[in-house]
N, C-alpha and C positions, 0 to 999 in steps of 0.2 A: 446662617441659613435664613433665607427669607420665608415669608408666609406661604408662598406657592410651593416651595420645596418641602416645607414642613407638612403641608396638606398632602402632598404626594407621598411622603414617607409614612404619614398616619394611615393613608389608604392602603399602602403596601402592607403595613403592619396588621391592619384589620384582616386583610386577605389571608395572611399567614397564620394569624391567631385563630381564624375560623376552624381550620382543620384541628388544631390543638384542642380547642374548646370542646369540639364534638367527640374527642377520643380520650380525654384525660379527666382527672378529678376536678370537681368544682373549685373555682378559684376566682379572685377578683381580676378582671381583665387588665387593670393597670399594673398588676404585679408581673404580668407576662409582657405587656407593652414596654415597660421601662427597660428591662435588659435587652429586649429586641432593638429598641431605638438606640440605646447606648452602643450596642455592638455595631449597628449600621453606621452610626456617626464616627466610629473608630475604624471604619473601612472594611468590616466583614461583609461577606456576600449575604443575600437574603437567607440562604440555606444555613450558613454558619450562624447568623443572628437568631434564626428560629431554634437551632440546636442549643444555643446559649440560653435563650429564654426558657426552653423546656427543661434544661438542666437546673436552672434556678428554681423553677416550680417543683420539679420532680425530686429535687434534693431535700424536700421536706419543708421548704419555705412557703409560707402563704397559702397552703392548701386549706380550704375551708371544710368544716365538718359537714357531712351530708345530712 
């Protein structure tokens, strides 16, 4: 992946994370970005990647105390 592709993927990730961040428990953004980016690199659609990232956080991993 070249730098332009990575920048595009990071931008896409930010757009999908925005909705999650506004509707779910406080968490570190990178803990959502990592599974999203990993899923996209493995061929998942943006929707599938968002679901994978949400499952990772909602599964009790990396949720911060309020």
